[in-house]
C-alpha positions as CSV (number, residue, x, y, z in Angstrom):
1,M,-12.5,154.7,136.7
2,S,-16.2,154.5,137.8
3,R,-19.1,152.1,137.2
4,R,-22.7,153.1,136.9
5,G,-25.9,151.4,135.7
6,K,-28.5,152.8,133.3
7,G,-31.4,150.7,131.9
8,G,-29.8,147.7,133.4
9,D,-26.6,148.1,131.4
10,D,-23.4,148.6,133.1
11,E,-21.2,151.3,131.7
12,I,-17.6,151.8,132.5
13,T,-16.1,155.3,132.4
14,I,-12.3,155.5,132.0
15,I,-10.7,158.7,132.9
16,K,-7.2,159.3,131.5
17,R,-5.0,161.8,133.2
18,R,-2.3,163.3,131.0
19,V,0.8,164.7,132.6
20,K,2.2,167.7,130.9
21,K,5.9,167.6,130.5
22,G,7.8,170.9,130.8
23,H,9.9,172.1,127.9
24,G,13.1,171.6,129.9
25,D,12.5,167.9,130.7
26,A,13.3,167.0,127.1
27,H,16.7,168.7,127.5
28,G,17.9,167.1,130.7
29,G,21.5,166.6,132.0
30,A,22.1,163.2,130.5
31,W,23.7,164.6,127.4
32,K,26.1,166.6,129.5
33,V,27.5,163.4,131.1
34,A,28.0,161.9,127.6
35,F,29.7,165.1,126.4
36,A,32.0,165.1,129.5
37,D,33.0,161.5,128.8
38,F,33.8,162.3,125.2
39,T,35.9,165.3,126.2
40,M,37.8,163.3,128.7
41,A,38.5,160.6,126.1
42,M,39.8,163.2,123.6
43,M,42.0,164.8,126.3
44,A,43.5,161.3,127.1
45,L,44.1,160.7,123.4
46,F,45.9,164.0,123.0
47,M,48.0,163.3,126.1
48,V,49.0,159.9,124.7
49,L,50.0,161.4,121.4
50,W,52.0,164.2,123.1
51,I,53.9,161.7,125.1
52,V,54.5,159.2,122.3
53,Q,55.6,161.7,119.7
54,P,59.0,162.7,121.1
55,Q,59.8,159.1,122.0
56,A,59.1,158.0,118.5
57,R,61.3,160.8,117.2
58,H,64.2,159.7,119.5
59,E,63.8,156.1,118.5
60,M,64.3,156.7,114.8
61,P,67.1,154.5,113.3
62,G,70.4,156.2,113.8
63,R,69.0,159.1,115.7
64,S,69.6,157.8,119.2
65,E,73.3,157.2,118.4
66,H,73.7,160.8,117.3
67,L,71.9,162.1,120.4
68,A,74.1,160.1,122.7
69,N,77.2,161.5,121.0
70,P,76.1,164.8,119.4
71,I,79.6,165.8,118.2
72,L,80.6,163.9,115.0
73,D,84.4,163.3,114.9
74,G,86.4,163.6,111.8
75,G,85.7,165.9,108.9
76,A,87.0,169.3,107.9
77,G,88.0,172.1,110.2
78,I,86.3,175.3,111.2
79,F,88.5,177.6,109.1
80,D,88.6,175.9,105.7
81,G,85.0,176.6,104.8
82,T,84.1,173.0,103.9
83,S,82.7,171.7,107.1
84,A,78.9,172.1,107.5
85,M,77.2,171.1,110.7
86,A,73.9,172.7,111.6
87,V,73.2,173.4,115.3
88,D,69.9,174.4,116.8
89,L,70.3,177.4,119.1
90,G,68.7,175.3,121.9
91,G,72.1,173.6,122.2
92,V,71.3,170.3,120.6
93,P,73.4,169.6,117.4
94,M,71.4,168.4,114.4
95,P,73.2,165.4,112.8
96,G,73.9,165.2,109.2
97,P,75.5,167.6,106.7
98,V,73.8,170.5,105.1
99,D,74.7,172.8,102.3
100,A,76.1,175.5,104.6
101,P,75.8,176.5,108.2
102,E,72.9,178.7,108.8
103,K,73.9,182.0,110.2
104,R,71.8,182.9,113.3
105,E,70.9,186.3,114.4
106,G,73.7,187.8,116.6
107,E,76.3,185.3,115.3
108,Q,79.4,186.5,113.5
109,E,81.2,184.5,110.8
110,I,84.8,183.4,111.3
111,E,86.9,183.7,108.1
112,N,90.3,182.1,108.6
113,P,93.2,182.0,111.0
114,Q,94.8,185.1,109.5
115,G,91.5,186.9,108.9
116,A,89.2,188.9,111.1
117,R,88.4,187.7,114.6
118,G,84.9,187.5,116.1
119,H,82.8,185.8,118.6
120,A,81.8,182.3,117.5
121,G,78.1,181.4,117.9
122,L,76.9,177.9,118.6
123,G,77.0,177.0,114.9
124,E,80.7,177.9,114.6
125,L,81.5,176.2,118.0
126,A,80.0,173.0,116.7
127,E,82.4,173.0,113.8
128,L,85.2,174.0,116.1
129,A,84.3,170.8,118.1
130,R,85.0,168.7,115.1
131,T,88.4,170.3,114.6
132,L,89.3,169.8,118.3
133,L,88.5,166.1,118.0
134,K,90.6,165.8,114.9
135,L,93.4,167.6,116.8
136,A,93.0,165.1,119.7
137,G,93.3,162.3,117.2
138,D,96.6,163.7,116.0
139,F,97.9,163.5,119.5
140,D,96.5,160.0,120.0
141,A,94.3,161.3,122.8
142,L,90.8,160.7,121.5
143,A,90.1,158.4,124.5
144,N,91.1,161.3,126.8
145,V,89.2,164.1,125.1
146,E,85.4,164.8,125.0
147,V,83.8,167.8,123.4
148,Q,80.2,168.9,124.0
149,V,78.2,171.8,122.6
150,V,76.1,173.2,125.5
151,P,73.9,176.3,125.6
152,Q,76.7,178.3,127.3
153,G,79.3,177.4,124.7
154,L,81.8,174.7,123.9
155,R,82.8,172.3,126.8
156,I,86.2,170.6,126.3
157,L,87.0,167.8,128.8
158,I,90.5,166.4,129.0
159,R,90.5,163.5,131.5
160,D,92.4,160.5,132.6
161,E,91.6,157.3,130.9
162,G,93.0,153.9,132.0
163,D,96.7,154.1,132.4
164,R,97.0,157.4,130.5
165,H,97.1,160.2,133.0
166,M,97.0,163.9,132.2
167,F,99.0,164.8,135.4
168,R,101.4,162.8,137.5
169,R,99.6,161.2,140.3
170,G,99.1,163.6,143.3
171,S,100.8,166.5,141.5
172,A,100.2,169.4,139.1
173,V,103.0,168.2,136.8
174,L,101.6,167.8,133.2
175,E,102.6,164.8,131.2
176,G,104.4,165.8,128.0
177,Q,101.8,164.6,125.6
178,F,99.0,166.6,127.3
179,E,101.2,169.7,127.6
180,A,101.7,169.6,123.8
181,L,97.9,169.0,123.4
182,L,97.0,172.1,125.5
183,A,99.5,174.2,123.5
184,A,97.9,173.1,120.3
185,L,94.5,173.8,121.7
186,S,95.5,177.3,122.6
187,A,96.7,178.0,119.1
188,L,93.3,177.0,117.8
189,L,91.2,178.9,120.4
190,V,93.0,182.2,119.9
191,Q,91.3,182.4,116.5
192,V,88.0,183.5,118.1
193,D,87.3,186.2,120.7
194,N,85.3,183.8,122.9
195,K,86.5,183.9,126.5
196,L,87.4,180.8,128.5
197,V,86.7,179.4,132.0
198,I,89.1,176.7,133.2
199,S,88.2,174.3,136.0
200,G,90.2,171.5,137.6
201,H,88.5,168.3,139.0
202,T,89.8,165.3,141.0
203,D,88.3,162.0,142.1
204,S,87.0,161.4,145.6
205,T,90.2,159.7,146.8
206,P,91.6,161.8,149.7
207,Y,94.9,163.4,149.0
208,A,97.6,161.4,150.8
209,G,100.4,164.0,150.7
210,R,100.8,167.1,152.9
211,S,98.3,167.6,155.7
212,A,97.5,171.2,154.7
213,Y,97.1,170.2,151.1
214,D,93.9,168.5,149.8
215,N,91.9,167.9,146.6
216,W,90.8,171.5,146.5
217,N,94.4,172.7,146.3
218,L,95.3,170.0,143.8
219,S,92.5,170.7,141.4
220,G,93.2,174.4,141.6
221,D,96.9,174.0,140.9
222,R,96.2,171.7,138.0
223,A,93.8,174.3,136.4
224,L,96.3,177.0,137.0
225,R,99.0,174.9,135.3
226,A,96.8,174.3,132.3
227,R,96.2,178.0,132.0
228,L,100.0,178.7,132.2
229,V,100.8,176.2,129.5
230,M,98.2,177.8,127.2
231,V,99.4,181.4,127.9
232,N,103.0,180.4,127.3
233,A,101.8,178.9,124.0
234,G,100.6,182.3,122.9
235,M,97.1,182.7,124.3
236,P,96.4,186.2,125.6
237,P,96.2,186.2,129.4
238,G,93.0,188.1,129.4
239,K,91.3,185.4,127.4
240,V,90.7,183.4,130.6
241,L,87.9,184.9,132.7
242,Q,88.2,182.4,135.5
243,V,90.3,179.5,136.9
244,S,88.4,177.5,139.4
245,A,89.0,174.5,141.7
246,Q,86.2,172.0,141.9
247,A,87.9,169.1,143.8
248,D,85.5,166.1,143.6
249,G,82.4,168.2,143.9
250,M,81.2,167.6,140.3
251,P,82.2,164.0,139.4
252,L,81.9,163.0,135.8
253,L,80.8,159.6,136.9
254,P,78.6,160.1,140.0
255,Q,78.1,156.4,140.4
256,D,81.9,155.8,140.6
257,T,83.5,158.8,142.2
258,T,86.9,157.2,142.6
259,N,87.1,156.4,138.8
260,G,90.1,158.0,137.1
261,A,87.8,159.6,134.5
262,N,86.7,162.1,137.2
263,R,90.2,163.5,137.2
264,R,90.1,166.1,134.5
265,I,90.6,169.7,133.2
266,E,87.6,171.4,131.6
267,L,87.7,174.3,129.2
268,L,84.5,176.1,128.7
269,V,84.5,178.4,125.6
270,L,81.7,180.9,126.4
271,T,79.3,182.2,123.8
272,E,78.9,185.9,123.6
273,Q,75.7,185.8,125.6
274,A,77.2,183.7,128.3
275,E,80.1,186.0,128.5
276,R,77.8,189.0,129.0
277,L,76.0,187.2,131.8
278,Y,79.3,186.4,133.4
279,Q,80.3,190.0,133.2
280,Q,77.1,191.0,134.9
281,L,77.6,188.4,137.7
282,F,81.2,189.5,138.5
283,G,81.6,192.9,136.9
284,T,80.2,196.4,137.3
285,N,78.3,196.7,134.1
286,A,74.9,195.8,135.5
287,P,72.4,197.7,137.8
288,R,72.7,196.5,141.4
289,A,71.8,197.4,145.0
290,S,74.8,197.8,147.2
291,F,74.5,197.2,151.0
292,G,77.1,198.6,153.3
293,R,77.7,200.6,156.5
294,D,75.8,203.5,155.0
295,G,72.8,201.3,154.2
296,A,71.5,200.3,150.8
297,R,71.9,202.3,147.6
298,Y,71.1,201.6,144.0
299,L,74.0,201.7,141.5
300,E,73.6,202.1,137.8
301,G,75.5,199.8,135.5
302,V,79.0,200.9,134.5
303,E,80.4,199.7,131.3
304,A,83.4,197.4,131.7
305,Q,86.8,199.0,131.0
306,P,88.4,197.7,127.9
307,Q,91.3,195.3,128.5
308,P,94.7,196.3,127.2
């Protein structure tokens, strides 16, 4: 601004300076901050929905009880064609009846005890579980028997409960009721071609008998005794792939390892897929690298020899 006089009059000249804004100034980074905040909020929302959704599904009325005890007791047997329990191949039984069990790819249907034999898939094993529980009820042993459908097959646990012991304390002598129960189980399990794995378990109380005999020997002898009873009842000897001693290494109640419920026999009825994996682990039908005195050499898989 300048002031000058002309003819005695003062004139004021005002100079305005205009600053030219570049085109990019109108599109600065402020919107990016707002967009980032919006994106973060949406991500947080999706995470909350993702976490809440499965919890809401598990908390539906009646659902939690089924999940805690996936095998429903009672009902018809596996071979009469009237039982219908759907099982997801992920190993989690779906509660509630359906019109008919859905046949999954790779599963074979089981007809009847006198009909054709075949490998039972997870769907058939779920129905077999119901029959096993009914059988346990006939022997007044529901408190001692637990049946679970797992991805590897059907897990049957026969354990001590209260004053009812499967074996005489400190020995591999079966009580008469449980010997009869194992014989009845073998008559049912021979109707399918699924192989078995039998394992013996004890509690953590040290064995008080012979010095050279401990819980490992006791659990192994009990598992062998269970196998012998089932074989004598008519089960083919080759149906059992393994008999193992677990001692107290895998307690059923880790928070109470001396509890009698840890003393048990477990029968694992393998699915066809689990049996193939087992054959690959311990058989000769899988490619492998062998290391010996002559160094390493690659061996092609050899098909397992058929059992007589």
